[in-house]
HTML snippet that shows the backbone in 3Dmol.js (N, CA, C, O; Angstrom):
<script src="https://3Dmol.org/build/3Dmol-min.js"></script>
<div id="view" style="width:600px;height:400px;position:relative"></div>
<script>
const pdb = `
ATOM      1  N   UNK A   1       1.304  12.168  33.484  1.00  0.00           N
ATOM      2  CA  UNK A   1       1.685  11.131  32.558  1.00  0.00           C
ATOM      3  C   UNK A   1       2.584  10.131  33.284  1.00  0.00           C
ATOM      4  O   UNK A   1       3.130  10.425  34.347  1.00  0.00           O
ATOM      5  N   UNK A   2       2.724   8.989  32.713  1.00  0.00           N
ATOM      6  CA  UNK A   2       3.526   7.950  33.351  1.00  0.00           C
ATOM      7  C   UNK A   2       4.989   8.362  33.479  1.00  0.00           C
ATOM      8  O   UNK A   2       5.613   8.136  34.516  1.00  0.00           O
ATOM      9  N   UNK A   3       5.534   8.965  32.431  1.00  0.00           N
ATOM     10  CA  UNK A   3       6.956   9.268  32.445  1.00  0.00           C
ATOM     11  C   UNK A   3       7.289  10.751  32.328  1.00  0.00           C
ATOM     12  O   UNK A   3       8.460  11.110  32.204  1.00  0.00           O
ATOM     13  N   UNK A   4       6.274  11.620  32.366  1.00  0.00           N
ATOM     14  CA  UNK A   4       6.544  13.060  32.321  1.00  0.00           C
ATOM     15  C   UNK A   4       5.322  13.834  32.816  1.00  0.00           C
ATOM     16  O   UNK A   4       4.247  13.265  33.007  1.00  0.00           O
ATOM     17  N   UNK A   5       5.499  15.109  33.015  1.00  0.00           N
ATOM     18  CA  UNK A   5       4.448  15.973  33.533  1.00  0.00           C
ATOM     19  C   UNK A   5       4.230  17.125  32.563  1.00  0.00           C
ATOM     20  O   UNK A   5       5.187  17.736  32.087  1.00  0.00           O
ATOM     21  N   UNK A   6       2.974  17.414  32.274  1.00  0.00           N
ATOM     22  CA  UNK A   6       2.623  18.599  31.493  1.00  0.00           C
ATOM     23  C   UNK A   6       2.116  19.650  32.466  1.00  0.00           C
ATOM     24  O   UNK A   6       1.284  19.345  33.321  1.00  0.00           O
ATOM     25  N   UNK A   7       2.597  20.870  32.353  1.00  0.00           N
ATOM     26  CA  UNK A   7       2.109  21.969  33.170  1.00  0.00           C
ATOM     27  C   UNK A   7       1.998  23.206  32.303  1.00  0.00           C
ATOM     28  O   UNK A   7       2.852  23.471  31.456  1.00  0.00           O
ATOM     29  N   UNK A   8       0.945  23.950  32.525  1.00  0.00           N
ATOM     30  CA  UNK A   8       0.790  25.241  31.869  1.00  0.00           C
ATOM     31  C   UNK A   8       0.761  26.261  33.001  1.00  0.00           C
ATOM     32  O   UNK A   8      -0.239  26.391  33.707  1.00  0.00           O
ATOM     33  N   UNK A   9       1.853  26.973  33.164  1.00  0.00           N
ATOM     34  CA  UNK A   9       1.953  27.934  34.262  1.00  0.00           C
ATOM     35  C   UNK A   9       2.406  29.283  33.728  1.00  0.00           C
ATOM     36  O   UNK A   9       3.049  29.378  32.683  1.00  0.00           O
ATOM     37  N   UNK A  10       2.059  30.304  34.461  1.00  0.00           N
ATOM     38  CA  UNK A  10       2.502  31.658  34.129  1.00  0.00           C
ATOM     39  C   UNK A  10       3.564  32.053  35.141  1.00  0.00           C
ATOM     40  O   UNK A  10       3.344  31.974  36.349  1.00  0.00           O
ATOM     41  N   UNK A  11       4.701  32.474  34.646  1.00  0.00           N
ATOM     42  CA  UNK A  11       5.825  32.832  35.510  1.00  0.00           C
ATOM     43  C   UNK A  11       6.069  34.335  35.402  1.00  0.00           C
ATOM     44  O   UNK A  11       6.336  34.841  34.312  1.00  0.00           O
ATOM     45  N   UNK A  12       5.979  35.053  36.524  1.00  0.00           N
ATOM     46  CA  UNK A  12       6.273  36.494  36.482  1.00  0.00           C
ATOM     47  C   UNK A  12       7.713  36.735  36.034  1.00  0.00           C
ATOM     48  O   UNK A  12       8.586  35.922  36.338  1.00  0.00           O
ATOM     49  N   UNK A  13       7.981  37.816  35.326  1.00  0.00           N
ATOM     50  CA  UNK A  13       9.319  38.077  34.791  1.00  0.00           C
ATOM     51  C   UNK A  13      10.413  38.172  35.849  1.00  0.00           C
ATOM     52  O   UNK A  13      11.589  37.993  35.531  1.00  0.00           O
ATOM     53  N   UNK A  14      10.052  38.448  37.092  1.00  0.00           N
ATOM     54  CA  UNK A  14      11.092  38.577  38.116  1.00  0.00           C
ATOM     55  C   UNK A  14      11.708  37.230  38.509  1.00  0.00           C
ATOM     56  O   UNK A  14      12.741  37.196  39.179  1.00  0.00           O
ATOM     57  N   UNK A  15      11.081  36.116  38.098  1.00  0.00           N
ATOM     58  CA  UNK A  15      11.619  34.786  38.396  1.00  0.00           C
ATOM     59  C   UNK A  15      12.180  34.159  37.129  1.00  0.00           C
ATOM     60  O   UNK A  15      11.598  34.287  36.052  1.00  0.00           O
ATOM     61  N   UNK A  16      13.301  33.489  37.262  1.00  0.00           N
ATOM     62  CA  UNK A  16      13.837  32.765  36.106  1.00  0.00           C
ATOM     63  C   UNK A  16      13.123  31.418  36.007  1.00  0.00           C
ATOM     64  O   UNK A  16      12.612  30.892  36.996  1.00  0.00           O
ATOM     65  N   UNK A  17      13.100  30.881  34.805  1.00  0.00           N
ATOM     66  CA  UNK A  17      12.496  29.570  34.592  1.00  0.00           C
ATOM     67  C   UNK A  17      13.229  28.520  35.435  1.00  0.00           C
ATOM     68  O   UNK A  17      12.598  27.637  36.015  1.00  0.00           O
ATOM     69  N   UNK A  18      14.547  28.619  35.500  1.00  0.00           N
ATOM     70  CA  UNK A  18      15.330  27.662  36.294  1.00  0.00           C
ATOM     71  C   UNK A  18      14.928  27.718  37.768  1.00  0.00           C
ATOM     72  O   UNK A  18      14.834  26.675  38.416  1.00  0.00           O
ATOM     73  N   UNK A  19      14.688  28.919  38.310  1.00  0.00           N
ATOM     74  CA  UNK A  19      14.251  29.044  39.702  1.00  0.00           C
ATOM     75  C   UNK A  19      12.909  28.357  39.910  1.00  0.00           C
ATOM     76  O   UNK A  19      12.733  27.601  40.866  1.00  0.00           O
ATOM     77  N   UNK A  20      11.975  28.618  39.026  1.00  0.00           N
ATOM     78  CA  UNK A  20      10.635  28.050  39.151  1.00  0.00           C
ATOM     79  C   UNK A  20      10.678  26.529  39.036  1.00  0.00           C
ATOM     80  O   UNK A  20      10.053  25.832  39.834  1.00  0.00           O
ATOM     81  N   UNK A  21      11.399  26.016  38.064  1.00  0.00           N
ATOM     82  CA  UNK A  21      11.491  24.568  37.895  1.00  0.00           C
ATOM     83  C   UNK A  21      12.185  23.913  39.079  1.00  0.00           C
ATOM     84  O   UNK A  21      11.775  22.839  39.521  1.00  0.00           O
ATOM     85  N   UNK A  22      13.228  24.546  39.593  1.00  0.00           N
ATOM     86  CA  UNK A  22      13.904  24.018  40.783  1.00  0.00           C
ATOM     87  C   UNK A  22      12.968  23.956  41.975  1.00  0.00           C
ATOM     88  O   UNK A  22      12.977  22.981  42.727  1.00  0.00           O
ATOM     89  N   UNK A  23      12.165  24.986  42.148  1.00  0.00           N
ATOM     90  CA  UNK A  23      11.203  25.033  43.246  1.00  0.00           C
ATOM     91  C   UNK A  23      10.152  23.930  43.087  1.00  0.00           C
ATOM     92  O   UNK A  23       9.878  23.187  44.030  1.00  0.00           O
ATOM     93  N   UNK A  24       9.569  23.827  41.892  1.00  0.00           N
ATOM     94  CA  UNK A  24       8.529  22.819  41.645  1.00  0.00           C
ATOM     95  C   UNK A  24       9.080  21.412  41.837  1.00  0.00           C
ATOM     96  O   UNK A  24       8.461  20.584  42.505  1.00  0.00           O
ATOM     97  N   UNK A  25      10.238  21.145  41.255  1.00  0.00           N
ATOM     98  CA  UNK A  25      10.828  19.813  41.382  1.00  0.00           C
ATOM     99  C   UNK A  25      11.205  19.506  42.832  1.00  0.00           C
ATOM    100  O   UNK A  25      10.966  18.400  43.315  1.00  0.00           O
ATOM    101  N   UNK A  26      11.785  20.472  43.517  1.00  0.00           N
ATOM    102  CA  UNK A  26      12.199  20.258  44.903  1.00  0.00           C
ATOM    103  C   UNK A  26      11.036  19.996  45.825  1.00  0.00           C
ATOM    104  O   UNK A  26      11.039  19.019  46.574  1.00  0.00           O
ATOM    105  N   UNK A  27      10.033  20.867  45.778  1.00  0.00           N
ATOM    106  CA  UNK A  27       8.875  20.718  46.669  1.00  0.00           C
ATOM    107  C   UNK A  27       8.087  19.453  46.365  1.00  0.00           C
ATOM    108  O   UNK A  27       7.647  18.764  47.286  1.00  0.00           O
ATOM    109  N   UNK A  28       7.905  19.141  45.097  1.00  0.00           N
ATOM    110  CA  UNK A  28       7.134  17.944  44.757  1.00  0.00           C
ATOM    111  C   UNK A  28       7.897  16.666  45.119  1.00  0.00           C
ATOM    112  O   UNK A  28       7.280  15.683  45.530  1.00  0.00           O
ATOM    113  N   UNK A  29       9.205  16.662  44.977  1.00  0.00           N
ATOM    114  CA  UNK A  29       9.994  15.492  45.357  1.00  0.00           C
ATOM    115  C   UNK A  29       9.919  15.252  46.866  1.00  0.00           C
ATOM    116  O   UNK A  29       9.817  14.108  47.309  1.00  0.00           O
ATOM    117  N   UNK A  30       9.969  16.316  47.645  1.00  0.00           N
ATOM    118  CA  UNK A  30       9.847  16.186  49.101  1.00  0.00           C
ATOM    119  C   UNK A  30       8.467  15.645  49.470  1.00  0.00           C
ATOM    120  O   UNK A  30       8.349  14.770  50.327  1.00  0.00           O
ATOM    121  N   UNK A  31       7.429  16.165  48.825  1.00  0.00           N
ATOM    122  CA  UNK A  31       6.062  15.715  49.082  1.00  0.00           C
ATOM    123  C   UNK A  31       5.908  14.222  48.772  1.00  0.00           C
ATOM    124  O   UNK A  31       5.378  13.463  49.584  1.00  0.00           O
ATOM    125  N   UNK A  32       6.372  13.814  47.599  1.00  0.00           N
ATOM    126  CA  UNK A  32       6.250  12.416  47.199  1.00  0.00           C
ATOM    127  C   UNK A  32       7.046  11.514  48.138  1.00  0.00           C
ATOM    128  O   UNK A  32       6.572  10.442  48.514  1.00  0.00           O
ATOM    129  N   UNK A  33       8.236  11.932  48.516  1.00  0.00           N
ATOM    130  CA  UNK A  33       9.058  11.127  49.431  1.00  0.00           C
ATOM    131  C   UNK A  33       8.368  10.961  50.778  1.00  0.00           C
ATOM    132  O   UNK A  33       8.400   9.878  51.362  1.00  0.00           O
ATOM    133  N   UNK A  34       7.746  12.026  51.276  1.00  0.00           N
ATOM    134  CA  UNK A  34       7.047  11.935  52.567  1.00  0.00           C
ATOM    135  C   UNK A  34       5.798  11.070  52.467  1.00  0.00           C
ATOM    136  O   UNK A  34       5.521  10.262  53.353  1.00  0.00           O
ATOM    137  N   UNK A  35       5.057  11.243  51.397  1.00  0.00           N
ATOM    138  CA  UNK A  35       3.793  10.523  51.255  1.00  0.00           C
ATOM    139  C   UNK A  35       3.991   9.055  50.882  1.00  0.00           C
ATOM    140  O   UNK A  35       3.277   8.183  51.377  1.00  0.00           O
ATOM    141  N   UNK A  36       4.965   8.783  50.006  1.00  0.00           N
ATOM    142  CA  UNK A  36       5.156   7.437  49.490  1.00  0.00           C
ATOM    143  C   UNK A  36       6.537   6.880  49.809  1.00  0.00           C
ATOM    144  O   UNK A  36       7.040   6.034  49.070  1.00  0.00           O
ATOM    145  N   UNK A  37       7.153   7.330  50.880  1.00  0.00           N
ATOM    146  CA  UNK A  37       8.504   6.900  51.231  1.00  0.00           C
ATOM    147  C   UNK A  37       8.644   5.401  51.390  1.00  0.00           C
ATOM    148  O   UNK A  37       9.703   4.832  51.125  1.00  0.00           O
ATOM    149  N   UNK A  38       7.560   4.760  51.829  1.00  0.00           N
ATOM    150  CA  UNK A  38       7.610   3.311  52.007  1.00  0.00           C
ATOM    151  C   UNK A  38       7.566   2.556  50.682  1.00  0.00           C
ATOM    152  O   UNK A  38       7.753   1.339  50.651  1.00  0.00           O
ATOM    153  N   UNK A  39       7.323   3.262  49.606  1.00  0.00           N
ATOM    154  CA  UNK A  39       7.234   2.636  48.280  1.00  0.00           C
ATOM    155  C   UNK A  39       8.361   3.087  47.371  1.00  0.00           C
ATOM    156  O   UNK A  39       8.199   3.103  46.151  1.00  0.00           O
ATOM    157  N   UNK A  40       9.470   3.444  47.926  1.00  0.00           N
ATOM    158  CA  UNK A  40      10.579   3.989  47.141  1.00  0.00           C
ATOM    159  C   UNK A  40      11.147   2.989  46.138  1.00  0.00           C
ATOM    160  O   UNK A  40      11.896   3.374  45.241  1.00  0.00           O
ATOM    161  N   UNK A  41      10.797   1.704  46.281  1.00  0.00           N
ATOM    162  CA  UNK A  41      11.291   0.731  45.305  1.00  0.00           C
ATOM    163  C   UNK A  41      10.774   1.012  43.900  1.00  0.00           C
ATOM    164  O   UNK A  41      11.328   0.514  42.920  1.00  0.00           O
ATOM    165  N   UNK A  42       9.700   1.819  43.798  1.00  0.00           N
ATOM    166  CA  UNK A  42       9.146   2.157  42.493  1.00  0.00           C
ATOM    167  C   UNK A  42       9.920   3.272  41.799  1.00  0.00           C
ATOM    168  O   UNK A  42       9.714   3.526  40.612  1.00  0.00           O
ATOM    169  N   UNK A  43      10.802   3.933  42.527  1.00  0.00           N
ATOM    170  CA  UNK A  43      11.583   5.025  41.958  1.00  0.00           C
ATOM    171  C   UNK A  43      12.998   4.540  41.718  1.00  0.00           C
ATOM    172  O   UNK A  43      13.563   3.808  42.531  1.00  0.00           O
ATOM    173  N   UNK A  44      13.571   4.956  40.584  1.00  0.00           N
ATOM    174  CA  UNK A  44      14.911   4.486  40.260  1.00  0.00           C
ATOM    175  C   UNK A  44      15.965   5.366  40.914  1.00  0.00           C
ATOM    176  O   UNK A  44      15.888   6.594  40.869  1.00  0.00           O
ATOM    177  N   UNK A  45      16.917   4.738  41.503  1.00  0.00           N
ATOM    178  CA  UNK A  45      18.035   5.466  42.110  1.00  0.00           C
ATOM    179  C   UNK A  45      17.606   6.355  43.258  1.00  0.00           C
ATOM    180  O   UNK A  45      16.619   6.073  43.938  1.00  0.00           O
ATOM    181  N   UNK A  46      18.348   7.429  43.474  1.00  0.00           N
ATOM    182  CA  UNK A  46      18.089   8.353  44.566  1.00  0.00           C
ATOM    183  C   UNK A  46      17.286   9.577  44.113  1.00  0.00           C
ATOM    184  O   UNK A  46      16.998  10.457  44.924  1.00  0.00           O
ATOM    185  N   UNK A  47      16.925   9.642  42.842  1.00  0.00           N
ATOM    186  CA  UNK A  47      16.321  10.844  42.295  1.00  0.00           C
ATOM    187  C   UNK A  47      14.897  10.587  41.822  1.00  0.00           C
ATOM    188  O   UNK A  47      14.614   9.571  41.187  1.00  0.00           O
ATOM    189  N   UNK A  48      14.019  11.508  42.134  1.00  0.00           N
ATOM    190  CA  UNK A  48      12.634  11.403  41.686  1.00  0.00           C
ATOM    191  C   UNK A  48      12.469  12.012  40.299  1.00  0.00           C
ATOM    192  O   UNK A  48      11.802  11.432  39.442  1.00  0.00           O
ATOM    193  N   UNK A  49      13.066  13.170  40.073  1.00  0.00           N
ATOM    194  CA  UNK A  49      12.950  13.875  38.803  1.00  0.00           C
ATOM    195  C   UNK A  49      14.201  13.676  37.950  1.00  0.00           C
ATOM    196  O   UNK A  49      15.298  13.479  38.473  1.00  0.00           O
ATOM    197  N   UNK A  50      14.022  13.731  36.638  1.00  0.00           N
ATOM    198  CA  UNK A  50      15.164  13.754  35.728  1.00  0.00           C
ATOM    199  C   UNK A  50      15.840  15.120  35.832  1.00  0.00           C
ATOM    200  O   UNK A  50      15.236  16.073  36.325  1.00  0.00           O
ATOM    201  N   UNK A  51      17.069  15.220  35.380  1.00  0.00           N
ATOM    202  CA  UNK A  51      17.808  16.484  35.488  1.00  0.00           C
ATOM    203  C   UNK A  51      17.238  17.589  34.609  1.00  0.00           C
ATOM    204  O   UNK A  51      17.280  18.760  34.986  1.00  0.00           O
ATOM    205  N   UNK A  52      16.717  17.240  33.463  1.00  0.00           N
ATOM    206  CA  UNK A  52      16.291  18.255  32.509  1.00  0.00           C
ATOM    207  C   UNK A  52      14.806  18.559  32.542  1.00  0.00           C
ATOM    208  O   UNK A  52      14.038  17.967  33.301  1.00  0.00           O
ATOM    209  N   UNK A  53      14.429  19.507  31.691  1.00  0.00           N
ATOM    210  CA  UNK A  53      13.032  19.861  31.491  1.00  0.00           C
ATOM    211  C   UNK A  53      12.914  20.604  30.173  1.00  0.00           C
ATOM    212  O   UNK A  53      13.899  21.122  29.647  1.00  0.00           O
ATOM    213  N   UNK A  54      11.709  20.651  29.651  1.00  0.00           N
ATOM    214  CA  UNK A  54      11.444  21.384  28.420  1.00  0.00           C
ATOM    215  C   UNK A  54      10.499  22.525  28.741  1.00  0.00           C
ATOM    216  O   UNK A  54       9.498  22.331  29.430  1.00  0.00           O
ATOM    217  N   UNK A  55      10.809  23.712  28.247  1.00  0.00           N
ATOM    218  CA  UNK A  55       9.989  24.896  28.466  1.00  0.00           C
ATOM    219  C   UNK A  55       9.785  25.581  27.130  1.00  0.00           C
ATOM    220  O   UNK A  55      10.701  25.664  26.312  1.00  0.00           O
ATOM    221  N   UNK A  56       8.570  26.071  26.921  1.00  0.00           N
ATOM    222  CA  UNK A  56       8.281  26.829  25.713  1.00  0.00           C
ATOM    223  C   UNK A  56       7.307  27.942  26.057  1.00  0.00           C
ATOM    224  O   UNK A  56       6.516  27.824  26.993  1.00  0.00           O
ATOM    225  N   UNK A  57       7.371  29.009  25.303  1.00  0.00           N
ATOM    226  CA  UNK A  57       6.403  30.087  25.503  1.00  0.00           C
ATOM    227  C   UNK A  57       5.104  29.735  24.794  1.00  0.00           C
ATOM    228  O   UNK A  57       5.096  28.976  23.825  1.00  0.00           O
ATOM    229  N   UNK A  58       4.014  30.295  25.287  1.00  0.00           N
ATOM    230  CA  UNK A  58       2.699  29.961  24.761  1.00  0.00           C
ATOM    231  C   UNK A  58       2.212  30.988  23.761  1.00  0.00           C
ATOM    232  O   UNK A  58       1.802  30.630  22.657  1.00  0.00           O
ATOM    233  N   UNK A  59       2.250  32.243  24.122  1.00  0.00           N
ATOM    234  CA  UNK A  59       1.762  33.290  23.217  1.00  0.00           C
ATOM    235  C   UNK A  59       0.287  33.160  22.925  1.00  0.00           C
ATOM    236  O   UNK A  59      -0.525  33.002  23.837  1.00  0.00           O
ATOM    237  N   UNK A  60      -0.055  33.226  21.672  1.00  0.00           N
ATOM    238  CA  UNK A  60      -1.462  33.203  21.262  1.00  0.00           C
ATOM    239  C   UNK A  60      -2.078  31.812  21.274  1.00  0.00           C
ATOM    240  O   UNK A  60      -3.290  31.691  21.097  1.00  0.00           O
ATOM    241  N   UNK A  61      -1.306  30.773  21.471  1.00  0.00           N
ATOM    242  CA  UNK A  61      -1.809  29.400  21.397  1.00  0.00           C
ATOM    243  C   UNK A  61      -2.186  28.810  22.754  1.00  0.00           C
ATOM    244  O   UNK A  61      -2.279  27.589  22.883  1.00  0.00           O
ATOM    245  N   UNK A  62      -2.401  29.636  23.754  1.00  0.00           N
ATOM    246  CA  UNK A  62      -2.660  29.116  25.096  1.00  0.00           C
ATOM    247  C   UNK A  62      -3.848  28.156  25.137  1.00  0.00           C
ATOM    248  O   UNK A  62      -3.750  27.095  25.753  1.00  0.00           O
ATOM    249  N   UNK A  63      -4.945  28.495  24.511  1.00  0.00           N
ATOM    250  CA  UNK A  63      -6.134  27.630  24.551  1.00  0.00           C
ATOM    251  C   UNK A  63      -5.855  26.286  23.881  1.00  0.00           C
ATOM    252  O   UNK A  63      -6.292  25.250  24.382  1.00  0.00           O
ATOM    253  N   UNK A  64      -5.141  26.284  22.766  1.00  0.00           N
ATOM    254  CA  UNK A  64      -4.799  25.031  22.084  1.00  0.00           C
ATOM    255  C   UNK A  64      -3.899  24.172  22.966  1.00  0.00           C
ATOM    256  O   UNK A  64      -4.074  22.955  23.025  1.00  0.00           O
ATOM    257  N   UNK A  65      -2.958  24.778  23.638  1.00  0.00           N
ATOM    258  CA  UNK A  65      -2.056  24.029  24.515  1.00  0.00           C
ATOM    259  C   UNK A  65      -2.809  23.504  25.733  1.00  0.00           C
ATOM    260  O   UNK A  65      -2.588  22.373  26.165  1.00  0.00           O
ATOM    261  N   UNK A  66      -3.696  24.326  26.284  1.00  0.00           N
ATOM    262  CA  UNK A  66      -4.513  23.901  27.421  1.00  0.00           C
ATOM    263  C   UNK A  66      -5.345  22.660  27.052  1.00  0.00           C
ATOM    264  O   UNK A  66      -5.414  21.709  27.830  1.00  0.00           O
ATOM    265  N   UNK A  67      -5.973  22.669  25.871  1.00  0.00           N
ATOM    266  CA  UNK A  67      -6.765  21.522  25.419  1.00  0.00           C
ATOM    267  C   UNK A  67      -5.881  20.292  25.214  1.00  0.00           C
ATOM    268  O   UNK A  67      -6.270  19.181  25.573  1.00  0.00           O
ATOM    269  N   UNK A  68      -4.700  20.488  24.642  1.00  0.00           N
ATOM    270  CA  UNK A  68      -3.763  19.373  24.446  1.00  0.00           C
ATOM    271  C   UNK A  68      -3.426  18.712  25.777  1.00  0.00           C
ATOM    272  O   UNK A  68      -3.456  17.487  25.892  1.00  0.00           O
ATOM    273  N   UNK A  69      -3.109  19.516  26.771  1.00  0.00           N
ATOM    274  CA  UNK A  69      -2.754  18.974  28.088  1.00  0.00           C
ATOM    275  C   UNK A  69      -3.937  18.234  28.689  1.00  0.00           C
ATOM    276  O   UNK A  69      -3.777  17.134  29.218  1.00  0.00           O
ATOM    277  N   UNK A  70      -5.117  18.822  28.615  1.00  0.00           N
ATOM    278  CA  UNK A  70      -6.304  18.178  29.178  1.00  0.00           C
ATOM    279  C   UNK A  70      -6.600  16.856  28.476  1.00  0.00           C
ATOM    280  O   UNK A  70      -6.951  15.879  29.138  1.00  0.00           O
ATOM    281  N   UNK A  71      -6.469  16.805  27.169  1.00  0.00           N
ATOM    282  CA  UNK A  71      -6.713  15.561  26.436  1.00  0.00           C
ATOM    283  C   UNK A  71      -5.664  14.512  26.758  1.00  0.00           C
ATOM    284  O   UNK A  71      -5.985  13.328  26.859  1.00  0.00           O
ATOM    285  N   UNK A  72      -4.425  14.925  26.919  1.00  0.00           N
ATOM    286  CA  UNK A  72      -3.372  13.977  27.260  1.00  0.00           C
ATOM    287  C   UNK A  72      -3.633  13.336  28.610  1.00  0.00           C
ATOM    288  O   UNK A  72      -3.413  12.138  28.786  1.00  0.00           O
ATOM    289  N   UNK A  73      -4.095  14.119  29.549  1.00  0.00           N
ATOM    290  CA  UNK A  73      -4.390  13.588  30.876  1.00  0.00           C
ATOM    291  C   UNK A  73      -5.505  12.544  30.808  1.00  0.00           C
ATOM    292  O   UNK A  73      -5.394  11.485  31.426  1.00  0.00           O
ATOM    293  N   UNK A  74      -6.569  12.829  30.071  1.00  0.00           N
ATOM    294  CA  UNK A  74      -7.678  11.882  29.931  1.00  0.00           C
ATOM    295  C   UNK A  74      -7.221  10.600  29.248  1.00  0.00           C
ATOM    296  O   UNK A  74      -7.583   9.504  29.675  1.00  0.00           O
ATOM    297  N   UNK A  75      -6.437  10.733  28.202  1.00  0.00           N
ATOM    298  CA  UNK A  75      -5.915   9.552  27.501  1.00  0.00           C
ATOM    299  C   UNK A  75      -5.026   8.726  28.409  1.00  0.00           C
ATOM    300  O   UNK A  75      -5.087   7.497  28.387  1.00  0.00           O
ATOM    301  N   UNK A  76      -4.201   9.387  29.207  1.00  0.00           N
ATOM    302  CA  UNK A  76      -3.322   8.681  30.122  1.00  0.00           C
ATOM    303  C   UNK A  76      -4.125   7.938  31.191  1.00  0.00           C
ATOM    304  O   UNK A  76      -3.783   6.812  31.552  1.00  0.00           O
ATOM    305  N   UNK A  77      -5.176   8.555  31.692  1.00  0.00           N
ATOM    306  CA  UNK A  77      -6.020   7.885  32.692  1.00  0.00           C
ATOM    307  C   UNK A  77      -6.665   6.634  32.111  1.00  0.00           C
ATOM    308  O   UNK A  77      -6.732   5.603  32.781  1.00  0.00           O
ATOM    309  N   UNK A  78      -7.136   6.716  30.883  1.00  0.00           N
ATOM    310  CA  UNK A  78      -7.716   5.539  30.226  1.00  0.00           C
ATOM    311  C   UNK A  78      -6.677   4.431  30.103  1.00  0.00           C
ATOM    312  O   UNK A  78      -6.961   3.266  30.382  1.00  0.00           O
ATOM    313  N   UNK A  79      -5.481   4.804  29.687  1.00  0.00           N
ATOM    314  CA  UNK A  79      -4.409   3.832  29.534  1.00  0.00           C
ATOM    315  C   UNK A  79      -4.075   3.188  30.872  1.00  0.00           C
ATOM    316  O   UNK A  79      -3.909   1.970  30.950  1.00  0.00           O
ATOM    317  N   UNK A  80      -3.974   3.997  31.928  1.00  0.00           N
ATOM    318  CA  UNK A  80      -3.682   3.462  33.261  1.00  0.00           C
ATOM    319  C   UNK A  80      -4.742   2.465  33.699  1.00  0.00           C
ATOM    320  O   UNK A  80      -4.412   1.413  34.248  1.00  0.00           O
ATOM    321  N   UNK A  81      -6.011   2.782  33.464  1.00  0.00           N
ATOM    322  CA  UNK A  81      -7.097   1.889  33.853  1.00  0.00           C
ATOM    323  C   UNK A  81      -7.040   0.594  33.069  1.00  0.00           C
ATOM    324  O   UNK A  81      -7.242  -0.488  33.620  1.00  0.00           O
ATOM    325  N   UNK A  82      -6.766   0.708  31.786  1.00  0.00           N
ATOM    326  CA  UNK A  82      -6.708  -0.484  30.941  1.00  0.00           C
ATOM    327  C   UNK A  82      -5.527  -1.386  31.287  1.00  0.00           C
ATOM    328  O   UNK A  82      -5.642  -2.610  31.219  1.00  0.00           O
ATOM    329  N   UNK A  83      -4.415  -0.802  31.652  1.00  0.00           N
ATOM    330  CA  UNK A  83      -3.221  -1.580  31.951  1.00  0.00           C
ATOM    331  C   UNK A  83      -3.095  -1.910  33.428  1.00  0.00           C
ATOM    332  O   UNK A  83      -2.272  -2.744  33.806  1.00  0.00           O
ATOM    333  N   UNK A  84      -3.902  -1.265  34.274  1.00  0.00           N
ATOM    334  CA  UNK A  84      -3.820  -1.511  35.714  1.00  0.00           C
ATOM    335  C   UNK A  84      -2.567  -0.942  36.333  1.00  0.00           C
ATOM    336  O   UNK A  84      -2.103  -1.453  37.353  1.00  0.00           O
ATOM    337  N   UNK A  85      -2.000   0.107  35.746  1.00  0.00           N
ATOM    338  CA  UNK A  85      -0.764   0.681  36.250  1.00  0.00           C
ATOM    339  C   UNK A  85      -1.008   1.410  37.562  1.00  0.00           C
ATOM    340  O   UNK A  85      -2.080   1.982  37.764  1.00  0.00           O
ATOM    341  N   UNK A  86      -0.046   1.396  38.435  1.00  0.00           N
ATOM    342  CA  UNK A  86      -0.055   2.106  39.699  1.00  0.00           C
ATOM    343  C   UNK A  86      -1.225   1.717  40.589  1.00  0.00           C
ATOM    344  O   UNK A  86      -1.622   2.497  41.455  1.00  0.00           O
ATOM    345  N   UNK A  87      -1.777   0.544  40.399  1.00  0.00           N
ATOM    346  CA  UNK A  87      -2.906   0.120  41.226  1.00  0.00           C
ATOM    347  C   UNK A  87      -2.491  -0.047  42.678  1.00  0.00           C
ATOM    348  O   UNK A  87      -3.327   0.051  43.576  1.00  0.00           O
ATOM    349  N   UNK A  88      -1.217  -0.297  42.919  1.00  0.00           N
ATOM    350  CA  UNK A  88      -0.760  -0.473  44.301  1.00  0.00           C
ATOM    351  C   UNK A  88      -0.489   0.843  45.002  1.00  0.00           C
ATOM    352  O   UNK A  88      -0.286   0.850  46.216  1.00  0.00           O
ATOM    353  N   UNK A  89      -0.480   1.970  44.276  1.00  0.00           N
ATOM    354  CA  UNK A  89      -0.287   3.271  44.923  1.00  0.00           C
ATOM    355  C   UNK A  89      -1.580   3.670  45.479  1.00  0.00           C
ATOM    356  O   UNK A  89      -1.690   4.737  46.082  1.00  0.00           O
TER     357      UNK A  89
END
`;
const viewer = $3Dmol.createViewer("view");
viewer.addModel(pdb, "pdb");
viewer.setStyle({}, {cartoon: {color: "spectrum"}});
viewer.zoomTo();
viewer.render();
</script>
């Protein structure tokens, strides 16, 4: 999404959610900085990710959540194409 990321992941009980989110945010920020470092003007300040995150358990609704995420991605792609967003990336 333009301003947030949807992920459906399974986290083993031996890892805390904070550990997993820190790892994902850290590794992805390093990747983006290396790949798009010359375009840092598109990122605000010194930080790629916001400080917070939202986490919820899935339980029996996994398929419904999976479909929601997939539909959101398709809708976002349509919007990006229509608005011409990120065409310079």
